[in-house]
KEMI-486274 format. One record per atom (N, C-alpha, C, O): x, y, z. Coordinates in steps of 0.02 Angstrom, whole numbers, plus 50000, padded with zeros to 5 digits. Layout:
XYZ...
END
This chain:
517564939349203518274938949216518454941749285518904939149318518104946949306518284949949370517914946749428518054948449486517454942149414517034939349467517424936249524517244937249581517964932349511518324929449568518604934749615518714933349674518734940749590519024946049630518494950949656518504952949714518034952649612517544957849628516894956249591516894955549530516344955749628515704953849598515274960049584515144964049628515074960649522514604965949501513914962849492513844957949455513424965649526512734963149519512284968549490512384974449501511794966349451511334970949418510634969649444510414963949451510274975049458509594974449482509104978449441509244984049420508524975549429507984978849391507474981349442507154977349476507384987849446506904990649493506194989749465506094990149405505704988649509505004988349489504744995549485504354997749527504964999049434504835006249430504175008049397503995013849396503825003149369503205004649332502605005749378502115008849357502635003349440502075004049487502335007249551502835005049579501985012349574502235016249631502305012049694502775013049733501855007349704501905003149764502554999249766502894998949818502714996049711503334992249707503944996749707504434995349741503905002249669504475006749664504655009649732505245010649747504155011049772504275014049837504445008649889504995008549916503975004349903504044999949961504474993749948504834991549993504434991049888504864985249874505594987249877506014983349901505744993149853506434995649856506644996849928507194994949949506205000049967506345001250038506464994650075506934994150114506044989750062506114983350097506754979750076507064976250117506954980450013507594977449992508164980350033508604976650056508164986950042508684990150081508664987850154509184986750184508074987250181508004985150251508204977850261508494976050312508054973650212508264966650218509024966050215509314961650247509344970450177510074970650177510344973050244510794970050273510054978550268510294981550331510204976950390510634976550434509644973450391509484969150448509844962450447509864958950498510124960650390510454954250384509984948650362510194942850357509354950350349508884945350323509134942550257509104936550244509394946950215509684944950151510434945950154510674951050178510804941150129511534941650130511774944950065511474944150012512324948550072512624951750013513344949150007513714948950056513534947249947514214944749938514734949949957514644955949946515274947649987515824952250002516164954549938516134951149887516464960249941516814963349884516364963349822516534960649769515784966349830515314966749775515044973849769515064977749817514784975449711514454981849699513804980449663513774976349617513284983949684512624983049654512454989149611512504994849634512244987849550512054993149504511334991849482511164986349460510914996949487510204996349471510035000249409510395004849388509474998449378509175002749328508415002249334508144997349359508085007549311507355008149320507025008649252507015013949221506755003149226506455003149159505845007749155505495009049204505735010349095505135014249082504535009649078504605003749060503935012149094503785018749120503975019249194503895014449232504205025049215504395026149284503805029549319503595034949299503565026449371502945028749404503015035649436502535039549438503615037149461503725043649493504455045549485504895042549516504585050549444505275052349428505615056049486506235056049491505235059249528505525062349587505795056949634506345057549661505405051649644505635046049685506245042749653506705040649688506245042249587506825039449551507455043349569507975040349582507395049949570507975054049587508165053249661508755053049677507665052649704507815051949775508145045249790508565044749835507955039949754508275033549766509025033749751509405029749777509225038449710509935039149694510345041549754510955041449753509995043749808510345045549870510665039449902511185039949934510355033649892510575027649929510725021649884510975016649908510595022249820510725016749773511115019349713511045025149694511515014949684511855016549622511395014749564511275008849551511125019849530510655018749476510955021549412511095027549407511045017249363511335019249299510795019949246510245017249255510945023449192510425024849141510205018549103510595013849094509585018649081509295012949046509645011548980509725005748960509855016848945510145015848879510765011248883510925007848834511085011248940511665006848950511465000248982511654994848959511075000749036510964994849078510494989649049510564983749064510024991749008509574986748977509974981848934509874975848938510434984548895510854980248853511324975948895511414969948881511614978948946512064975148990511694969449024511954963849029511084970849046510684965749080510514960049033510564954149052510334961648972510154956448923510754952248905510694946148899511324955348895511924951648878512134947048936512314941348926512094949748997512274945749056511844939449060512094934149080511204940049042510754934249048510914928848997510674923149004511314930348947511514925448897512144921648917512334916648885512474923948970513114921148990513004915849045512614917049091513334910149042513284905249096513474908349163513944912149168513084906649214513204909549280512904916449289513094920149335512434918249245512144924949247511804926449313511794932149336511514921349344511124922449405511544925649460511294929549500512184923849463512624926649515512694934149508512874937549557512564936749448512634943949436511964947649439511914953349417511454944349464510804947549472510674948949546510764944549588510454954949561510294956749630509674952949652509184952449616509714950249712509154946349739508534950649749508574956649760507944947449744507314950849756507174951049832507524947849871506664954849851506434954649920506094948049933505934944249887505984946549996505674940150015504984939349986504814934049960504574944749989503874944249967503654950849936503154953849957504014953049886503884959349850503784965149899504254967149933503164967849902503024973749945502804971950015502654976350055502794965650032502524963550097503094962850148503594959550136503004966150204503514966450256503464960350301503284960950359503634954650274503554948350311504054947550368503994942850408504544951950371505034951650426504914957250477505314958150523504364960950470504184966250517504754971350526504924973150583505034973450471505614977950474505414985350477505794989350504504844987150449504664994250444504584997450513504725003350521504344993650561504254996350628504894996250669504904998750726505424993550642506054992950679506584997750654506975000450693506604998750588507125002850557506845009450532506265009650510507235014850534506995021350509506985021450433507275017150400506645026450404506615027050331507315028150302507745031250333507405025650242508055026550209508105033150171508655035550159507545036050153507555042350116507355048250161506975047450209507635054050145507465060250181507355065850131507645065950077506925070450150506815076450110507345081650128507505082550187507595085150078508065090550091507695096750115507085097050111508065101550142507755107750165507405111250107506865114150116507705110950048507395114049989506735110549972506245113849955506735103949975506125100249960505575101650012504985102049994505765102450074505265104050125504955110850112504355111750119505365115750092505095122350073504625121650014504105124850012504825117649966504395116449907503725113249928503195115049902503755108649975503145105449999502695110350036502085110150027502995114650076502595119750112502265124550063501705126850074502615126150009502315130449958501715127049926501215130249911501775120449915501215116749887500625116549934500055117149913500765115849999500225116050049499865122750047499245122950051500245128150041499945134850039499465135449980498935138549986499655132549923499215132849864498565128949875498065130349843498585124149921497985120349938497585123649994497065121150014497835129450018497495132950072497675130350140497295131150188498265127350146498475124250209499125127350234499525129950195499225127150300499835129350331500275123250347500015117750353500925124250355501365118550372501165115150437501315109250446500835118750481500645115850546499965112250544499775109050592499615112850488498955109650483499035102050480499465099450445498605098550515498595091350512498155089150453497625092150441498375083950418497975081750361498025074150353498505070950374497505071550323497455064450307497415063650232497065067550199497755058850204497695057150133497225051150126497185046950171496865050850071496515044650056496515043649980496505048349941496525037349961496545035649890496065029949877495995025349918495745030149819495225025349802495395022049736495505025549685495415015549735495575011949674494995012149625494425010749643495155013849562494685012749507495095010749447495695009949452494775009949390495135007349332495455012749289495795011149240495365019049308495595024549265496355024549255496585025249198496735023649309497465024049303497755018549260498145019949214497565012349273497855006849235497655007049162498045005049118497055009549147496855010149077497285015149039497445014148981497485020449074497905025549042498635023449040498975024248990498875020749096499585018949101499765012649062500315012049036499295007849059499435001549026498864999848977498524994848986498765003948925498195002848880498224996348842497714993848819498824993548836498894987348798498744981148840498714975648813498654982048906498544976448950497814975948972497484981048982497574969848980496914968749008496984968149084497224963049109496784973349119496854973549192496204971849228496134973049288495724968949192495074967549222495114962349277494644961749317495654958649280495724953649334495744957149402495644953949454495874963749402495894967649464495224971049479495164974349531494724970249437494104974149444493764973249512493444977849537493824967349541493504966149606493774970649661493474971249714494344973849648494654978149698494424985449692494564989449737494074987049638493874994049627493364996349679492994992249708493345002949690492895005849740492595012249712492765014449657492135015149750491785021249730491965026849779491855026249839492245032249753492465037749796491895040849835492005043549889491285040449809490705043249845490625040049914490375043249960490825033749920490745030249984491205032950039491105031350098491695036950020492185039450067492025046450092492355048850139491535049650063491405056750078491205057650151491445062150184490755053450176490525054150246491115053550294491155057450342491565048850282492145048150325492615054050320492875056450371492725056450259493165062250249492885068350285493255072050317492235069350280491935075150312491935074450388491985079450423491885068350413491925067250485492615069050512492675071950566493135067350474493815069250494493905076850490494215079850533493615079850438493655087150431493315090650489493545095850512492765087850512492415090650570492835090250633492705093850682493325085950633493785085350690494385090050682494845089850724494395094150630494915099150622495475097450574495945101250568495425091750540495955089750493495755091450422495155091850406496245092550381496125092750309496145085650283496515081450310495765084250231495735077550202495835078150127495455081450093496355074950102496555075650032496455069149994496725063950012496045069549942495955063749898496545063449849496655068149811496915057949851497505057149810497345053549745496785051049735497845053249701497785049749637498045053949581498005060149583498315050749530498575054349472498075054349414498035059149376497705048849408497175048349357496575045049392496645039449418496005048449393495425045749429494815045949384494775049949337494335041649399493755040949354493235046349364492885048149317493175048949426492685054249437492905058749495493315056649536492655064849498492865069549549492585067849618492085064249624492905070549668492655070149737492185076049748492375081749734491595074749772491095080049783490965080749857490705076249889491145086549885491015088149955490955095649963491315099449930490515097850005490425104950018490875107450074490905113350089491235102750106491675104650162492335107250133492675103550097492535113450149493145116250120493785112750142494315113550111493745108750195494335105050218494415098350181494925095050190493935096550142493975090350102494175092450031493785095649996494765090650010495075093249949495185087749898495465082549914494955088949837495075084249782495755085749751495795088249695496275084149788496965085449765497105082049698497465084849657496825076149687496955072449625496755076349563497065075549511496265080649569496025084549512496215091949518495935096149483496695093449561496905100349571497525101949530497875097449507497665108349520498265110549484498885109449526499445109749500498815108349590499385107449635499675100449628500265099349644499275095749604499485088749600500115087849558500145090149501500615084649586501245083349551501565077149582501365074949636502055074449548502405068649575502755070349640502785066249686503025076449644503355078349706502865078849764502985076249818502295082249752501805083149805501505076449826501315075549884501445071749779501215065049798501655062149853501415059449902502315062849843502785060249892502765064249957502745061350011502755070849950502785075050010502165074050053502225073350114501585073850023500965072950061500945066050094500755065350152501135060950055501135054150084501615053450141501495049550187502165057150138502685056650190502525060650252502815059450305502055065350248501925069850304501205069650329501015073550373500795065150302500095064850325500045061950395500495058450419499495063650428499365060750494499275053250487499545049350526498905051250437498855044350415498555044250346498295049250322498585038550314498315037650247497775032350248497835027350282497245033650210496705028750203496755025650133496765029250084496785019150130496915015750066496545009150063496405006050115496405006950002496135000249992496684995349973496554989749951497304997549980497874993449960498184995649894498664992749871497895000949864498175003749803498875006449817499025008349873499295006449766500005007649773500225013649813500755013449843499825018949816500025024949852500165023449926500555027049958499845018349953499955016650024500695015850040500905016850097501085013949989501785012450000502185018650018502695018150052501965024549996502325030650012502275032250087502795033150119501675032550116501655033250189502045027850225502395029250274501985021650202502325016150236503085017050235503415016050285503355018950177504085019550173504345025450215504935025450234503915030350229504105035850272503825035050343503825039650383503575028950357503345026850424502735030650449502665031850509502295032450403501655035250422501145029450424501225024650387500645029850466500155024350472499695023850412499555028950379499455017950399498935016750348498315013950381498345009450423497745016650361497095013950381496775011050319496645014650271496665004550319496415001250259495655000150263495394997650313495315002150211494605000450202494534997450133494914999050088494034993150125493934989750061494554985950039494674985049979494944983650087495564980250067495414973650032494974969950052495794972449979495764966049944496404965449903496694970549883496634959349889496344952849906496434951149980496914953150013495964947450005495904945950076496544942850105496764944750159496824938050068497384934150096498034938050100498504935950133498054943950067498674947850068498604954250110498994958950100498144954350155498044960150199498714962050231499084957750255498864968550232499504970950260499474970750336499144974950368499804965950365499724964550437500334965950479500334964450539500854968850451501504968850484501654974750529502134974550568501244980150526501414986150564500924987450620500314987050611501184988850679500764989850738500334996050733499804996450766500535000950693500165007150688499595006650638499185011250634499555001350600499045000750547498404997650574498394994050624497864999250539497194997050558496814996050493496944999450444496334991450492495974990750429495394985850431495294982250480495014985950377494484981150364494504979350290494734983250249494284973350275494294970950206493604971250175493104972350209493584970350110492944969250077492654962550101493024958250125492004961850095491684955550114491424951950052491434954849997491194945850060491014941750002490294939250009490084937150063489934939449953489224937849952489104931849907489354931649851488714927049931488484921549888487954924249840487434926549862488104924049776487654926949726486964923549726486454926849718486954917049735486324913349732485854915049789485244915649780486134915949849485704917249908485694924449930485244926649966486194928349907486244935249929486514936149999486524941650026486744930650030486984930950098487744931950100488114929450058487964935550152488674936550162488994930150188488714926850232489574928550161489944922750186490324924650249490634929850252490284920350300490704921550358491404918650345491524915850292491854919450392492544917450380492604909950367492984907950323492244905950403492274898750392492044897050321492364892950287491504900050299491254898750231491744901250178491824898150126492064906850192492574909350145493144904450138493414903350084493334901350194493864896250192493644889950158494004887150117493044887550174492794881350145492724881750069492844876850034492524887550044492424888349972493054890849936493054891649875493584892049974494214893949944494274901249925494794903449900493744905149935493744912049910494194916649950494384921949926494384914650010494834918650050495524919350017495904923850034495674914849970496324914849937496284916949864496764916249827495704919449843495634921549773495964928349762495954932649806496244929249703496574935549687496394938349619496704943249597495904935249585495704937749519494944937749513494604933449542494684942549476493964943349468493634936949442493104934949467493954933649394493654927649364493564922049414493104918049407493994921649464493924916449515493284917249555492924912349568493134923449573492514924649611491904923249568491414920349591491934925349505491374924249459491234916849452490654914649455491754912949442491674905649433491394902349496491044897349492491554905249554491324902249617490634904749637490374902749689490334909149597489674911749614489684916449673489214916649713490224920349679490314924849735490444931949709490824932749662490134936849740490284943849724490664946849782490594944849840491074951849766491474955149817491144961849834491044966049790490974962749897490584968549918491024973649954491414972049998490954979949933491324985349965491044986850034490474985350049491464989750076491234992050141490724997750131490765001450083490264998350177489765003550173490065010350193490585010450226489765015850173490005022450195490065022850271490525026050297489595019850307489615019950380490205016050407490535018250454490355010250377490935006350399491585010050385492045009850425491615013350327492215017150309492315022950358492865024050382491775026450373491825032050421492035029550490492465032650522491745024050512491925021350578492675019650581493005020950631492935016750527493635014850527494085021050528494585021150563493905026050488494295032250487494315035550556494845037650580493735035950589493705039050654494055034850707494365037550753494015028250701494375023950748495125025150742495485025450792495365025750680496085027050670496285033650702496795034050737495885038950691496055045350721496025045050797496465047750831495525041750823495475041050896496075037450925496335039350977496315032250891496895028550916497515032950914497915032850961497595036750861498185041150855498165046550909498685048350937497575049150924497505054450973497405051751044497265055551090497485045251053497395041951118496705043151148496625043951208496205043351104495515044351126495085038051117494495038051134495385032851090494995026851076494825023251141495255022151183494195021451149493965017951209493895010551194493425008451160494345006651219494314999451210493784996451256493644999151309493514990851234493034987151275493344980451296493814978151264493094977551348493384971151372493404965751319493854961551318492904965751273492874960351224493334961451163493414956951123493634967451157494004968951096494604964351085494714961951030494984963051137495574958751130495364951751107495704948651066494824949251134494594942551116494344942451044494464937551008494014947751022493794948050952494384948250905494374945050852494904952050923495504952250882495824945350878496014943050825495864942050935496174935350936495784930550892496074926750853495124930650899494714926050859494784927450785494844922850744494774933950768494824935550697495484933150668495494929550618496044934950699496694933250670496824925750671497164923150627496564922350720496624915050722496264911950663496524907550629495654914350651495254911650596495554913750529495584909850482495784919950525496104922450464496694917950446496754915750388497124916750494497714912650481497534905650458497874902550417496984903050484496754896350466496504896150394496694891550357496084900850374495754900250309496174902350250496014900750193496734905950262497154907650205497704902450195498104903050148497724897450237498164891750226498894893550219499164897350260499234890950167499944892250158500114899650146500684901650154499614903550127499744910750116499894914350182500164919850181499724911250238499904914250302500654914750308500914919850332501004909650286501734909750290502034913650232502544917050241501724913350174502004916550115501974924250118502434927550094501444926950147501314934150142501274937750208501114943750210501424934450263501374937550328501964935450372502194929750368502184940150413502654938450466502264938050531501734934850534502514941350582502124941950643501564947050630501674952150598500964945550653500404950050642500394955250697500244953850755500554961450678500594966950726500014971950717499854975550764499714972150660499184977050648498524974650680498474968950701498044979150681497384977450709496854977650654496904981450606496364973350662495764973750620495294978650654495314979550715494884981950614494444987150641494024984550698493624980050690494124987450757493774985050817493024986250812492624981950832492834992050785492114993450779491784988550731491224986250744492124986850677491844982050630491754975150663491244971950654492254973050701492204966550734491644966450786491284961550793491564971950822491014972450870490334971650835489884968250860490284974850777489644975050742489514968750700488944967650678490014964650690489954958950644490234952550675490624948950643490054951150736490334945350771490134938750738490484933750744489554938750704489344932650669489784931250608489794925650583490134936250583490574935450525491214931750544491524928550501491414932150607492054929150628491994921650635492494918150644491384918950631491274911850641491674907650591491644901450593
END
């Protein structure tokens, strides 16, 4: 009845997964601010966050900038609205590509959320419990395994994601190399399959510590020097607070996060099971595996997905630190290797280039490209 005068829209937040809850929400706000998405005049947007909520501290922080009403009311309102003709007009639009910054907005606009002075004091207290000072530089890293989804979604078969899983042991050499450069290195995660084992006191298994909390997850992600991720949802916290991400073991290949100039990464590679040989980029495109997103697709194609080696992971971590500290030494061939890689990448992912990427601003690991020039073919 009030629609001709005043439009009320309802939005369902992707609150069950931290990546969506953090970055998809941030990108929705940025698409509104930038004018990428239009908003009806004389309208009000009301959101709700269905259970399970991945991070209740973030839920509270989103209330700084969004109108979020309780589920006990909004779930019923949303369902009733969907039964009424013209319901779509009362639904808040989604982002262009979920968590993917296809309009390159993160590098242009500042973060929408801020920590209060009280929260910063709380974060510093958490650092102290980890043996760190507020002035200490630290890196976060997170490793995908099946432990979290099995606990959070026991009723769902999440094995289609198994090709994305990694082994935390492969990250120890890189973490210790960063620690030797004077940084603390914190292994993140709320539920993990096995502990991080390192004798270096600067390498901390925060995921299995008593300090671990939803608040500290946010605080650490927002204040790290950079974050190392395979694309697991935690990466979204550094991104939404404009901290850099260094990707290792990234998958699926076609959805590599390419939109931020401060980001750097390498993906998993693919092996022909019959021959044991690694597929180069052309072969990945010819066999269609560059666009696969489920474990069963690789199995049917006779292809296994191979994690990066500990040496490759360490090289990428150190390259990221060197770039941040302006110590990275570029070689004459690096720009050409980047050009060749991204040109071939764009070719073999086909229509997904347009669907999941805007302008490509990030870099692929230069050391990896130097060492694997036959892979770019």
